[in-house]
MIDOTOR-621661 format. One line per field, with one value per residue (C-alpha): residue number from 1; residue in three letters; x, y, z. Coordinates in nm, 4 decimals. Each point is the difference from the previous one (the first is absolute). Layout:
seq <- (NUM,...) $
type <- (ALA,...) $
px <- (X,...) $
py <- (Y,...) $
pz <- (Z,...) $
This chain:
seq <- (1,2,3,4,5,6,7,8,9,10,11,12,13,14,15,16,17,18,19,20,21,22,23,24,25,26,27,28,29,30,31,32,33,34,35,36,37,38,39,40,41,42,43,44,45,46,47,48,49,50,51,52,53,54,55,56,57,58,59,60,61,62,63,64,65,66,67,68,69,70,71,72,73,74,75,76,77,78,79,80,81,82,83,84,85,86,87,88,89,90,91,92,93,94,95,96,97,98,99,100,101,102,103,104,105,106,107,108,109,110,111,112,113,114,115,116,117,118,119,120,121,122,123,124,125,126,127,128,129,130,131,132,133,134,135,136,137,138,139,140,141,142,143,144,145,146,147,148,149,150,151,152,153,154,155,156,157,158,159,160,161,162,163,164,165,166,167,168,169,170,171,172,173,174,175,176,177,178,179,180,181,182,183,184,185,186,187,188,189,190,191,192,193,194,195,196,197,198,199,200,201,202,203,204,205,206,207,208,209,210,211,212,213,214,215,216,217,218,219,220,221,222,223,224,225,226,227,228,229,230,231,232,233,234,235,236,237,238,239,240,241,242,243,244,245,246,247,248,249,250,251,252,253,254,255,256,257,258,259,260,261,262,263,264,265,266,267,268,269,270,271,272,273,274,275,276,277,278,279,280,281,282,283,284,285,286,287,288,289,290,291,292,293,294,295,296,297,298,299,300,301,302,303,304,305,306,307,308,309,310,311,312,313,314,315,316,317,318,319,320,321,322) $
type <- (MET,THR,SER,LEU,ALA,ILE,HIS,PRO,THR,GLY,HIS,PHE,PHE,ALA,ALA,GLY,TYR,LEU,ASP,GLY,SER,VAL,ALA,PHE,TRP,ALA,ILE,ASP,ASP,GLU,ASP,ARG,PRO,LEU,LEU,VAL,ARG,THR,LEU,ASP,ASP,LEU,ASP,VAL,ASN,VAL,VAL,ASP,GLY,TYR,LYS,LEU,GLU,GLY,PHE,LEU,PRO,GLY,ASP,ASP,THR,GLY,LYS,LYS,PRO,LEU,LYS,PRO,HIS,SER,PRO,ARG,GLU,PRO,ILE,PHE,LYS,LEU,SER,TRP,SER,GLY,TYR,THR,ASN,SER,THR,ASP,PRO,ARG,GLY,GLY,GLU,THR,SER,LEU,ILE,VAL,LEU,GLY,GLY,GLN,TYR,ASN,GLY,ASP,PRO,SER,GLY,ILE,ASN,VAL,LEU,TRP,LEU,PRO,ALA,PHE,ASN,PRO,PRO,SER,PRO,PRO,ALA,PRO,VAL,THR,ALA,PRO,ASP,ASP,SER,LEU,HIS,PRO,PHE,TYR,ARG,GLN,ALA,MET,ARG,GLU,SER,LEU,ASP,PRO,LEU,ASN,ALA,SER,PHE,TYR,PRO,THR,PRO,GLY,LEU,THR,GLN,ASP,PHE,LEU,LEU,ILE,SER,ARG,GLU,ASN,PRO,HIS,PHE,GLY,GLY,THR,TRP,ASP,PRO,LYS,ALA,ILE,LEU,VAL,LEU,PHE,GLU,GLY,GLU,PHE,HIS,ALA,ARG,ALA,ILE,GLU,VAL,TYR,GLN,PHE,PRO,PRO,LEU,ALA,PHE,THR,MET,ARG,LEU,GLU,ASP,PRO,VAL,SER,SER,SER,GLU,LYS,PRO,GLU,ARG,THR,GLU,ASP,VAL,ALA,ASP,ALA,LEU,GLU,LYS,ASP,LEU,ASP,SER,THR,LEU,GLN,SER,MET,CYS,LEU,VAL,ASP,GLU,PRO,GLN,LYS,LEU,VAL,LEU,PRO,PRO,SER,LEU,TRP,ALA,GLY,PRO,ASN,ALA,MET,LEU,HIS,ALA,SER,LEU,ILE,SER,VAL,ASP,ARG,ILE,ALA,TYR,GLU,GLN,LEU,CYS,LYS,GLY,GLN,GLU,GLU,ASP,ARG,SER,THR,PHE,ARG,LEU,GLU,GLY,GLY,PHE,ALA,PHE,PRO,ASP,GLU,GLU,VAL,LEU,ASP,ARG,ILE,LYS,PRO,SER,LYS,VAL,SER,THR,LYS,ARG,CYS,PHE,PHE,GLN,ALA,LEU,THR) $
px <- (-3.3136,0.2914,0.2989,0.0904,0.3454,0.0365,0.3028,0.2655,-0.0904,-0.3341,-0.2005,-0.1283,0.0031,-0.0781,-0.3026,0.0261,-0.3413,-0.1077,-0.0060,0.3932,-0.0071,0.1608,-0.1156,0.1785,-0.2328,0.0863,-0.0887,-0.1360,-0.2544,-0.2203,-0.1899,0.2199,0.2992,0.3849,0.0425,-0.1191,0.2571,0.0819,0.3416,0.0307,-0.2997,-0.0682,-0.3492,-0.1924,-0.3067,-0.0121,-0.2193,0.2096,-0.1568,0.2493,0.0616,-0.3418,-0.1131,0.2553,-0.2257,-0.3059,-0.1730,0.0553,-0.2349,-0.1817,0.3265,0.2256,0.2593,0.0086,0.0336,-0.0839,0.3206,0.0296,0.0290,0.2770,-0.0696,0.3027,0.0826,-0.1468,0.2458,0.0454,0.3043,0.0933,0.2981,0.1761,0.3445,0.1953,0.4152,0.2159,0.1289,-0.1413,0.0702,-0.3432,-0.2444,-0.2521,0.2118,0.2142,-0.1028,-0.2487,-0.0558,-0.3787,0.0665,-0.3183,-0.0913,-0.3044,-0.1321,0.1714,-0.1539,-0.1037,0.2746,0.2778,0.3467,-0.0707,0.1709,-0.0090,-0.0398,0.1887,-0.0343,0.2061,-0.1467,0.1446,0.0278,-0.3202,0.1723,-0.2421,0.1610,-0.1779,-0.3563,0.0719,-0.3082,-0.2106,-0.1961,-0.3524,-0.1796,-0.3793,-0.2524,0.3060,0.1306,0.3508,0.1449,0.1404,0.3576,0.0579,-0.2247,0.2261,0.3174,-0.1577,-0.0622,0.3299,0.1569,-0.2116,0.1938,0.2535,0.3624,0.0770,-0.1462,0.1208,-0.1331,0.0656,-0.0212,-0.0931,0.0563,-0.3841,-0.3105,0.0473,-0.2210,0.1447,0.3230,0.1579,0.2322,0.2689,0.0757,0.3688,-0.0262,-0.3500,-0.2613,-0.2973,-0.1954,-0.1170,0.3406,0.0199,0.2060,0.3620,0.0132,0.3305,-0.1669,-0.3186,-0.1449,-0.2395,-0.1898,-0.0929,-0.1222,0.2527,0.0372,-0.2675,-0.2113,0.2058,0.0655,0.3526,0.1787,0.2973,0.1256,0.0913,0.2287,-0.2552,-0.0469,0.1325,0.3162,-0.1221,-0.1041,0.2816,0.1361,-0.2524,0.0609,0.2967,-0.0511,0.1093,0.2145,-0.1742,0.0954,0.1204,0.3182,0.1003,0.3791,0.1535,0.3748,0.1607,0.0936,-0.3533,-0.1526,0.1943,-0.0880,-0.3532,0.0415,0.1631,-0.2762,-0.2592,0.1656,0.0255,-0.3579,-0.0631,0.1742,-0.1689,-0.3719,0.1095,0.1633,-0.3098,-0.2151,-0.3847,-0.0401,-0.0485,0.3105,-0.1301,0.1204,0.0536,-0.2392,0.1084,-0.0919,-0.3004,-0.2043,0.0997,-0.3320,-0.1816,0.2868,0.2617,-0.1436,0.2634,-0.0908,0.2976,0.2234,0.3187,0.1219,0.3968,0.1772,0.3228,0.2269,0.0788,0.2867,-0.0926,-0.3178,0.2238,0.1675,-0.2690,-0.1111,0.2845,0.0733,-0.3650,-0.1189,-0.3741,-0.1789,-0.1928,-0.2155,-0.1078,-0.3241,0.0206,-0.2695,0.0719,-0.1893,0.0111,-0.1902,-0.1225,0.0475,-0.0185,0.2899,0.1361,-0.0236,-0.3477,-0.1180,-0.1119,-0.2338,-0.1539,-0.4298,-0.1807,-0.2937,-0.3656,-0.2274,-0.3547,-0.0742,-0.3471,0.1719,0.2345,-0.2774,-0.1844,0.2869,0.0709,-0.3983,-0.0160) $
py <- (4.0714,0.0960,-0.1901,-0.3370,-0.1076,-0.3171,-0.0134,-0.2258,-0.2665,-0.0213,0.0405,0.3561,0.2794,0.3703,0.1565,0.3089,0.2142,0.3559,0.2260,-0.0448,-0.2599,-0.3498,-0.2470,-0.3197,-0.3190,-0.3175,-0.3332,-0.1646,0.3007,0.1544,0.2027,0.2421,0.1712,-0.0349,0.3510,0.3043,0.2490,0.2589,0.1407,0.1937,-0.1174,-0.2936,-0.1655,0.2549,-0.2487,0.0835,0.3255,0.2631,0.2441,0.2588,-0.0447,0.0452,0.2778,0.2081,-0.0595,0.0641,0.3228,0.2579,0.1639,0.3001,0.1922,-0.1302,-0.1058,-0.3543,0.0894,-0.3276,-0.1395,-0.0695,-0.3717,-0.0968,-0.2784,-0.2832,-0.1461,-0.3653,-0.2857,-0.1372,-0.2366,-0.1829,-0.2409,-0.1935,-0.1975,-0.2285,-0.0303,-0.2426,0.1826,-0.3098,-0.3248,-0.0747,-0.1576,0.2857,0.2276,0.3530,0.3562,0.1115,0.3135,0.1107,0.2019,0.3048,0.1565,0.2703,0.1237,0.3068,0.3270,0.2058,0.2405,-0.2371,-0.0819,-0.2630,-0.3271,-0.3510,-0.0718,-0.3034,-0.1228,-0.2541,-0.2155,-0.2155,-0.3642,-0.2430,-0.2657,-0.0388,-0.2247,-0.3256,0.1242,-0.0113,-0.2476,-0.2047,0.2306,-0.0809,0.3220,-0.0088,-0.0284,-0.1377,0.3753,0.1595,0.0027,0.3066,-0.1479,0.0018,0.2578,0.2140,-0.1353,0.0739,0.3305,0.0760,-0.1279,0.3051,0.2495,0.1809,-0.0120,0.2615,0.1454,0.1255,0.2727,-0.0766,0.3332,0.0074,0.3213,-0.0353,-0.1733,-0.3808,-0.2113,-0.3667,-0.1772,-0.3364,-0.2097,-0.2031,-0.2902,-0.1238,-0.3304,-0.1444,0.0008,-0.0908,0.2294,0.1924,0.1130,0.1849,-0.2187,0.1623,0.2362,0.2159,0.2780,0.1772,0.1235,0.2936,0.1639,0.3367,0.3160,0.1731,0.2922,0.0964,-0.2744,-0.2593,-0.3398,-0.0583,-0.2734,0.0465,-0.3085,0.0139,-0.2064,-0.2135,-0.0327,0.3985,0.0717,0.0670,-0.3486,-0.1861,0.0340,-0.2363,-0.2441,-0.1354,-0.2604,0.1501,-0.1449,-0.2065,0.0129,-0.3315,0.0616,0.3022,0.0986,-0.1058,0.0584,0.3151,-0.0347,-0.1368,0.3217,0.2650,-0.1571,0.0018,0.3528,0.0936,-0.2100,0.1932,0.3334,-0.0117,-0.1515,0.3354,0.2198,-0.1806,0.0732,0.3821,-0.0106,-0.1282,0.2086,0.0000,0.0675,-0.3343,-0.1203,0.0403,-0.2408,0.0356,-0.1710,-0.2494,0.1897,-0.2404,0.1952,0.3247,0.2047,0.3725,0.2189,-0.2441,-0.1687,-0.1586,0.2459,-0.1330,-0.2318,-0.1855,-0.3185,-0.0389,-0.3278,-0.0207,-0.2880,-0.2601,0.1653,0.3530,-0.1372,-0.1932,0.3140,0.2132,-0.2961,-0.0495,0.1924,0.0550,-0.0388,-0.0748,0.3371,-0.1067,0.3086,-0.1361,-0.2154,-0.2988,-0.2266,-0.3562,-0.2763,-0.3340,-0.3170,-0.2671,-0.3669,-0.3395,-0.2074,-0.2583,-0.2824,0.0518,0.0989,-0.3655,0.0067,0.3067,-0.0673,0.2362,0.1112,-0.1792,0.2903,-0.0147,0.1539,0.1031,0.1757,0.2078,0.1122,0.0991,0.2129,0.1829,0.0624,0.1167) $
pz <- (2.7219,-0.2433,0.0532,0.1899,0.1242,0.2334,0.2202,-0.0930,0.3032,-0.1538,0.3074,-0.0322,-0.2785,-0.0936,-0.2169,-0.0944,-0.0231,-0.2217,0.3156,0.0305,0.2647,0.0598,0.1973,0.1468,-0.0065,0.1662,-0.2481,0.3328,0.0815,-0.2451,0.2844,0.0943,-0.1483,0.1700,-0.0804,-0.2190,-0.0474,-0.2312,-0.1029,0.2783,0.2276,0.2340,0.0709,-0.2234,0.0179,0.3604,0.0875,0.1618,0.1959,-0.0241,-0.3517,-0.0687,0.2023,-0.2547,-0.3065,0.1807,-0.0686,0.2681,0.2720,0.0481,0.1178,-0.2740,0.1999,-0.1875,-0.4095,-0.2252,-0.0377,-0.4090,-0.1359,-0.1767,-0.2706,-0.0890,-0.2999,-0.0090,0.0396,-0.3222,0.0222,0.2716,0.0288,0.2574,-0.0040,0.2151,0.0681,0.0351,0.3376,0.2514,0.0478,0.0818,-0.2566,0.0447,-0.0758,0.1385,-0.0770,-0.2169,-0.2334,-0.1239,-0.2810,-0.0366,-0.3297,0.0404,0.3962,-0.0341,0.0527,-0.3189,-0.0421,0.1237,-0.1685,-0.2779,0.0908,0.1412,0.4224,0.1732,0.3598,0.1134,0.2722,0.2575,-0.0712,0.1123,0.2616,0.2765,0.2799,0.1525,0.1944,0.3457,0.0516,-0.2538,-0.2990,0.0124,-0.1389,0.0008,-0.2871,-0.1925,-0.0595,0.0471,0.3595,0.1166,0.0832,-0.3758,-0.1161,0.2478,-0.1936,-0.3487,0.1599,0.1473,-0.3772,-0.1448,0.1507,-0.1951,0.1234,-0.2854,-0.3309,-0.3393,-0.2952,-0.3520,-0.2073,-0.3620,-0.2356,-0.0929,0.0773,0.1334,-0.2091,0.1042,0.1164,-0.0343,0.2435,-0.1466,0.2081,0.0555,-0.0944,0.1146,-0.2171,0.2406,0.1787,-0.2801,-0.0671,0.3402,0.1975,0.0633,-0.2096,-0.1165,-0.2143,-0.0386,-0.3295,-0.0185,-0.2853,0.0353,-0.2284,-0.1616,-0.1890,-0.3162,0.2192,-0.1357,0.2180,0.1286,0.1989,0.2861,0.1979,0.3847,0.2215,0.2367,0.3049,0.0978,0.1253,0.3249,0.0790,-0.1953,0.3556,0.1563,-0.2173,0.1897,0.2648,0.3319,0.2932,0.2201,0.3499,-0.0030,-0.2481,0.1687,0.0114,0.3011,-0.0407,-0.0775,-0.3282,-0.1075,0.2088,-0.2080,-0.3212,0.1243,0.0506,-0.3166,-0.2264,0.2122,-0.0787,-0.3913,0.0169,0.1796,-0.2064,-0.3253,0.1407,0.0032,-0.3311,-0.1342,-0.2396,0.0464,-0.3270,-0.1678,-0.2540,-0.3632,-0.2371,-0.4054,-0.1741,-0.3168,-0.3366,-0.0204,0.2512,-0.1252,0.0026,-0.0034,0.0066,0.0320,-0.3023,-0.3040,-0.2652,-0.2723,-0.0023,-0.2200,-0.0071,-0.0041,-0.1093,0.1665,-0.0791,0.3084,0.1141,0.0456,0.1649,0.2742,0.0259,0.0747,0.2676,0.1764,0.3103,0.0594,0.3274,0.0561,0.0923,0.3416,-0.0657,-0.3824,0.0072,-0.1482,-0.1154,-0.0654,-0.1770,-0.1384,-0.0451,0.2062,-0.0785,0.2404,0.1629,-0.2315,0.2498,0.1028,-0.3925,-0.0542,0.3545,-0.1546,-0.0852,-0.1693,0.1644,-0.1096,-0.0155,-0.0973,-0.3348,0.1117,0.2913,-0.1958,-0.2357,0.2579,0.2222,-0.3359,-0.0394,0.3692) $
């Protein structure tokens, strides 16, 4: 196993392997995976006799030539992201980011799978699984949530080496919850590392983040029907104008690297009036990637009730040694 990513609900996880496959496992069942797949094929752990014949040696008549085997890259990294597009506490649709798993010679980049929400209904009967294993009802619901709704690809000019998701405002889930951008590290010119940043999730997926109108909210009046048709037409035209390629954002100078690295800079001091004139009227560019930081401090109302935790010195020393 080369990489691991946990579903935002915490009920199952994805594991990447050296042969370029991804296996999905339920927490409550360690004997059999939910699904084993590659980027373009399902159930690769199940023997397929028809496909196997293509890799076997030919017979005496030569009617069955041996099909060459094309190895895949290992799965180098996986990240599973959830989004605030559902009122269900278990979350809505998710995205699985995969680095690796391609054939040799394929374009360098990162693949993204857009997956349905894992929100199974109540079982039709009392659920009792034999031998304390995962019940088939929930196993099927988990497997259905692994059938991609869409897929996208982030190409890179050079060999992709790593990526980092930038969360919108939530630091939990390893920084992968509701990401707004993805930083991609790749091999640039003269074997130098370069960084690019793109909007995330892909534009083709953002249309799905909007909650559809339920059947109980269907318009009844003529004016409501006209408004609904107009909104549907606007969304249709917007989806037709979407570009499949992800939108590239502008990096701050502190992250310029590789061929875009800053080699020389000059610091110029200006007076207050000139500075205000430079900043006046400038609108925030949405294509600019901004990293914002700050300081964390306790609330003054509860500051007097905060007590330091008591930790054994021997325990700290043991942890330092291990």
